[in-house]
N, C-alpha and C positions, 0 to 999 in steps of 0.2 A: 522535394522536401516531404517529410513524413509527419503527420499529425498523430500523436498518441493521446488517447483519452482513457482515464480511469475514473469511473463513476463509483464513488463511495457513498456511505450512508449520510455523511455530513457535507462533503465537498466533491466537486468534480475537478480532478487534476488534469491539466493539459500540458503537453510538451511538443515542441516543434524541433525535429531533427533535420539537419543537413548532413547526410552521410552519418558519421558517428558523433558529430558535434551537436550538443543540445543548445539551440539558439534561443529558445523561449520556454519559460515555465510559468504557469499561472494556475490559480485556484478560483473556482466559481462555487458559491454556496448552492447546495441542493435546495431547490424550491419546487415541490411537486405540482404546484398550480401553474407553473410556467408552461407556455405552449412551445411547440417546435419553432415557431417564428421568433419567440422571445429568446430562446437559446441561440438561434441563428444570429440575432442582432448582437448578443453578447459576444459570440465567437468572432463575428466580423469586426467588432470594435477592438477586441483584444489583438487580433492579427494586425490591423492597421496601426494600432498604438505601438506595436513592436516593429513596424516597418516591413511587414510581410504581406505580400499580395495574395489574396485567396487562390488565384489561379496558379500560384507557385506550389501549392500543395498537391503532390502527385499520388499520395496514398494515405490511408488512415487505418489505425487499428484501435479497437475499443474493448475494454473490459468493464464489467458492471456487476455490482451486487444489489442493484435496485432495478428489478425487472420493469417496473412501470415507467422508468425514465429511458431505458435502453433505446426503444424505437424512436422516441422524441429526439434524443441527441443524435442518433444516426441520421434522421431526417434533416436536422439542422446542419450537420456536417455536409450532407449531400447538397443542400440548397446553397451553402456558402462556397464550397470548394469544388463541387462536382464529383468528389471522390466517394465511392462506396466503401464503407468501413468493413474491415475484416474483424469479425466478432470472436473474441476468445471464448471458447466453450468446448463441448464434447466434439471430438474428431480433430481438433487442432493439434499439430505436431509440436511437442514441447521440447524434445531432445533429452528427456529423462523419463525413467519408469515411475509409474504412480502405483504404490502398493497400499491403497486404501480400499475399503469394501466397495464403494461406489465412486470410481474416478470422476464421474460426471459431477459430483458434489464439490470438487476442488474449484474454488473461486478463481476467476480469471486473474485477479490481482495477486493471489497466492502463487499461481502458476508463473506469472511474470516475475515475482520476487525470487522464486526458486531458480528460474533460468538465469536471471541476472547474477544472483549470488554464485551459482556454479561457474558461470562464464568469467566473472570478475575476480572471484576469490578461491575457486576450486572446491573439490569435495574431499572430505565430508564438511557439511556446513549446517549451522542452525540459524534460522531466519526469524527475526522478531519484527512484526509489523504492528506498530502501536498507533491506533487511531481511535475511532468511536469504540471499537473493541480492540483488544490486544491479542494477536495470534502468535504462537511460537511453533515452528515447524522444523522437522529434521530431515535432512537428505544425506544418505550414507555415502561411503567411499565408492560404491558402485553406481552412484548417481540415481539412487532409488529414493523417491519421496515416500517416507515411512508413515507420515501422519503428523499430528500436532495437537495443540490445545487452544481453546478460545477462552479468554479472560475478560472481565469487564474493563472497559477503557478507563483511564485515570479521570478524565473530565466527567464521564458518565457516573463514575463512582462518587465523585464530589457532589454532583447534582443530586444523586439519590440520597446521600446523607442529609442534604439540606431540605429535600422535599419530605423526608420521612421522619425527621427529628426536629421538632419546632424550636428547640432551644439552641440548636447548633448554628453558628454564624456562617455567613458567606466568606469564603477564603480565596486567596490568590495562590495558585500553584506555581512555584518557581523551582529552578534546579539548584537553589542554594543548599548548603549543608543543613541537615535537620538532625536534631537530637532524637534518640530513640524514646526518650521520656518527655512527652509534651507537658508544659507547665501551664498552658492555657487551653481552652477548648479549641481555638484555632490551631495552636501548635500541635495538639494531640491529633487533630484531623490531618494536618499536613504530614506529620510523622507516620500516621497509619497509612495514608495513601501513597506517599512517595517511598518510604522505606518498605512498606508492605509490598509495593510493586517490585522493588529491587529484590526483595527476598523471594518472591514468587518466581521472578525471572531467573535468579541465581539457582533456585531449587530445581526448576525444570531443566536448566542447562546442565546441572550436575547429573540429573537422571538421564537426559538425552545422550550426553557424551559418554555415559557408561554402557550404552547399548552396543551390540555387535556392529562393527563397521563405522562407529562414530568416534573412535578415539582420536584425539587431536583436532577435533572439528573447530573451525573458526566460527565466530558468532557475529552476525551482521544485523543491524537494526535500522529500520526505516519507519516512515509514517510521521504524521503531524505531532505526535506526543512522544516520539522516540527518545528525545533528549531527556524528558522528564521521567519516562518509564525506566530508563537505564542509568540515570544520573548517579545513583548510589549503589550500583551493582559492584560486586567485588571481582567479577570476571572481566577480562579484557573484551570489549565489544567495539566492533567497527561500526561507525554510523555513516550511512549512505542515504541521504534524503531523496536521491533521484533513482533509487533502486527499482521501483515499480515501473517508472517511465523507461528506464534502460531495458528492463525485461520485456516490455511491450515492443520495443524496437527489435530486440532479438527474436521475439515471436513472429513479428511481421516478416523479417528476413527469412525465417524458416518456413513461412507459409505464404510467401509472396505470390500473388496471383500471376499465373503464366500468361504471357502475351500471346495473342492469337496472330498467327502469320497469315498473310493474304494468300 
């Protein structure tokens, strides 16, 4: 079995694959003060809760956007499963070209998203990953990663409004239909955040699909806020909540450590 780990700014996503089947998915909140032993205890408990024996894990792949946690989680994985994690980073084989100024700056989660989107949905493709921040990236018909944009995440935007404007209320973000003209402060905030997100996403999709090699691109969304961020988009968007975990599995297969022969 393969353990896939994606360390994000707010959560650590875990997936267990048996061949192509995703047997387990879980999220653990990021807590920077946890020790490697504490992360190991959480991982061990999650595996046992899902009926998976730690010794059944034969490999691990890990992506991270929080450098301070990367080593701790790798140590936790090694102590629980005995597996050394393949870290997604510079030098890893992705299966697609990366045409940005510094390819080493491409986050492991974005590399996983792109490979999964290409494998599952084909090229060209636009990938939306909506979490703490929202990223939108374009991969053309020649399987070349062209670049993308980074936007404030929906929940981060809502928190910023409440922190910086004393009279604005606390609101609940849902995927329900919103009018473009809010008639209360809460309604205006929801309209601004949800419809504003949809307009930004639609606007970038319009521009990206007009680029050379991007005509007819499919659009795929993933991440914890994907449903909210794309709920009011006018374009057809495929939602795939497991896109990053799938991509990590594909990356592991492309970079599987070679066994040493006696």
